[in-house]
C-alpha positions as CSV (number, residue, x, y, z in Angstrom):
1,M,-7.9,20.8,-6.5
2,I,-5.4,18.4,-8.4
3,L,-3.7,19.8,-11.8
4,S,-4.4,17.0,-14.5
5,A,-1.5,15.5,-15.7
6,L,-1.9,17.6,-19.8
7,R,-2.0,20.5,-17.1
8,V,1.3,19.6,-15.2
9,L,3.0,19.1,-18.6
10,E,1.8,22.5,-20.2
11,L,2.8,23.5,-17.1
12,N,6.5,21.7,-17.3
13,E,7.3,23.6,-20.1
14,K,7.5,26.8,-18.4
15,Y,8.6,26.2,-14.9
16,H,10.5,22.3,-15.8
17,L,8.5,20.5,-13.1
18,I,9.7,17.2,-13.5
19,E,13.3,16.5,-15.8
20,G,13.9,13.3,-17.3
21,L,10.3,11.8,-18.1
22,G,9.6,8.9,-19.5
23,E,8.4,8.8,-22.7
24,R,5.0,7.2,-21.7
25,D,4.2,9.7,-19.2
26,S,5.5,12.9,-21.3
27,L,3.6,12.1,-24.5
28,N,0.7,10.0,-23.4
29,P,0.0,9.8,-19.2
30,E,-2.7,8.3,-18.2
31,G,-5.2,9.9,-15.8
32,I,-4.4,13.0,-13.7
33,D,-1.1,11.7,-12.6
34,I,2.6,11.2,-14.1
35,D,4.5,8.5,-13.3
36,L,7.8,8.3,-11.4
37,R,10.6,5.5,-11.9
38,A,12.8,3.8,-9.4
39,G,16.4,5.2,-10.5
40,K,18.8,4.2,-7.3
41,I,17.9,2.1,-4.3
42,E,19.7,1.9,-1.3
43,K,19.8,0.0,2.0
44,I,20.0,1.9,5.2
45,E,23.6,0.5,7.1
46,G,24.0,1.8,10.5
47,E,22.2,4.2,12.8
48,S,20.0,7.9,12.9
49,F,20.2,10.4,15.2
50,L,17.2,13.0,15.3
51,G,17.3,15.5,18.3
52,V,16.6,19.3,18.6
53,T,19.0,20.9,16.9
54,E,21.2,18.3,15.6
55,R,20.9,14.7,13.5
56,S,22.5,12.4,11.7
57,S,21.2,10.2,9.4
58,A,22.5,6.7,8.2
59,S,25.1,5.4,6.2
60,T,23.1,3.6,3.1
61,S,24.8,0.7,0.5
62,I,23.8,1.6,-2.8
63,I,22.0,-2.1,-4.1
64,G,21.2,-0.8,-7.5
65,D,21.8,2.2,-9.7
66,I,20.2,2.6,-13.1
67,E,22.8,4.6,-14.5
68,K,25.7,1.9,-13.6
69,D,23.5,-1.5,-13.8
70,G,20.6,-0.7,-16.5
71,S,17.2,-2.2,-15.4
72,K,18.9,-4.8,-12.8
73,K,16.4,-6.7,-10.6
74,I,16.2,-5.9,-7.3
75,C,14.8,-8.2,-4.8
76,M,13.0,-7.4,-1.4
77,K,12.7,-10.0,1.0
78,P,9.6,-10.3,3.5
79,G,10.7,-6.9,6.1
80,D,13.2,-5.4,3.7
81,Y,13.3,-1.3,3.9
82,F,14.7,0.5,0.8
83,L,15.6,3.8,0.2
84,V,13.8,4.7,-3.8
85,S,15.8,7.6,-5.3
86,T,13.5,8.2,-8.2
87,I,14.8,9.0,-11.9
88,E,12.9,12.0,-12.2
89,K,14.5,15.4,-11.0
90,I,11.5,17.1,-9.4
91,N,11.8,21.0,-9.7
92,C,9.2,22.7,-7.1
93,P,8.8,26.1,-7.9
94,A,9.7,28.3,-4.9
95,Q,7.4,31.6,-6.4
96,P,3.3,31.5,-6.7
97,V,2.9,30.3,-10.3
98,V,-0.6,31.0,-12.6
99,Y,-1.6,27.0,-12.7
100,E,-5.4,28.2,-14.3
101,E,-6.4,31.0,-16.2
102,G,-8.2,33.5,-14.3
103,E,-6.9,31.9,-11.1
104,P,-4.9,33.4,-8.4
105,A,-1.3,32.5,-9.1
106,R,-0.3,30.3,-5.9
107,Y,2.2,28.1,-4.9
108,I,2.3,24.3,-6.6
109,I,3.3,21.3,-4.3
110,P,3.3,17.2,-5.4
111,D,1.8,15.2,-3.6
112,I,2.9,11.1,-4.2
113,K,1.1,8.0,-3.9
114,P,2.1,4.5,-4.5
115,R,1.2,2.7,-8.0
116,V,-1.3,-0.5,-7.5
117,S,0.9,-2.8,-7.9
118,L,2.9,-2.1,-5.0
119,Q,0.1,-2.5,-2.8
120,K,-1.1,-6.0,-4.4
121,A,3.0,-6.8,-3.5
122,G,2.7,-5.9,0.1
123,V,5.2,-3.1,-0.5
124,S,4.1,0.0,2.2
125,L,5.7,3.8,0.5
126,H,7.0,6.1,3.3
127,Y,7.1,9.8,2.1
128,S,7.0,13.1,3.4
129,T,6.2,16.9,2.0
130,T,8.0,18.5,-1.2
131,N,7.8,22.1,-0.4
132,P,8.2,25.3,-2.8
133,G,11.8,25.7,-3.3
134,Y,13.4,22.2,-3.9
135,S,14.9,20.7,-6.3
136,G,15.9,17.3,-6.8
137,N,15.1,13.6,-7.2
138,L,12.8,12.4,-5.0
139,I,13.8,9.6,-2.0
140,F,11.1,7.3,-0.9
141,G,11.3,4.6,1.6
142,I,9.5,0.7,0.5
143,H,9.5,-1.9,2.7
144,N,7.8,-5.2,2.1
145,G,5.7,-6.3,4.9
146,S,4.4,-9.3,2.7
147,N,5.6,-13.0,3.3
148,H,6.9,-12.7,-0.3
149,L,9.9,-11.8,-2.2
150,F,8.7,-8.7,-4.2
151,T,10.9,-8.4,-7.5
152,F,11.4,-5.0,-9.5
153,E,13.6,-3.6,-11.7
154,L,15.4,-0.8,-12.1
155,G,13.8,1.9,-14.4
156,A,10.2,0.3,-13.3
157,R,7.1,3.0,-12.9
158,M,6.5,2.4,-9.2
159,F,5.1,5.8,-7.8
160,K,2.6,8.6,-9.0
161,I,3.0,12.3,-8.7
162,Y,0.0,14.5,-8.8
163,W,0.6,18.8,-8.4
164,Q,-2.1,20.9,-6.3
165,P,-2.3,24.8,-5.4
166,V,-1.0,25.3,-1.8
167,I,-3.9,28.2,-0.4
168,G,-2.3,31.5,1.6
169,D,1.2,32.6,1.4
170,I,4.6,30.6,3.0
171,K,7.6,32.5,5.1
172,R,10.3,31.1,2.9
173,P,10.9,28.5,0.1
174,Y,12.5,25.4,1.2
175,T,16.6,25.5,1.5
176,G,17.1,23.1,3.3
177,Q,19.9,19.9,3.5
178,H,18.5,17.3,1.1
179,Q,18.4,19.9,-1.7
180,G,19.1,18.2,-4.6
181,G,18.1,14.6,-3.6
182,R,20.8,14.0,-1.1
183,V,19.9,10.5,0.4
184,T,22.2,10.7,3.8
185,S,24.9,12.3,5.9
186,Q,26.5,8.9,6.0
187,G,26.5,9.0,10.0
188,K,27.8,12.3,10.4
189,T,25.7,14.7,12.7
190,E,25.4,18.1,11.5
191,V,23.4,20.8,12.5
192,Q,19.5,21.1,11.4
193,T,18.8,23.7,8.9
């Protein structure tokens, strides 16, 4: 079951699911989902390692940051892969919530889809699950798989978020190292939590 954008906005008043929504989506959302905007763009600059107990994520360099650069244009060449942090901050409740009168309280989690404009430009979206307990900006990978330049502005609506209930309980909410929207360990090795 997917929660409508209007239901999410109602729940947002109580649970602060999405902070920093743009005016369009906070006042007049279209359809079932809410758009998220590109806030910071980073490029991977080094090697990564994923082991059984340790990992290191690559160093990155910032290409653009809406807080410093305004609506700067970002150009992706064919084959480029960038990490995009959303302007919006997500707060995924760590406890079950009542999302619909008469329904049992359940955990709710967001799911992400690309806006059709990305698909039509040959740009693919890479993302993972956002677990109950996570709070921070969302970070996605985007890859220009076309043979042409793809240019976008910081602040552009690029992704769609919708929320859905989880059936069953969980052992514990998310408390991992990427809490708060951390993008990288800057090449430092760390123990996985």
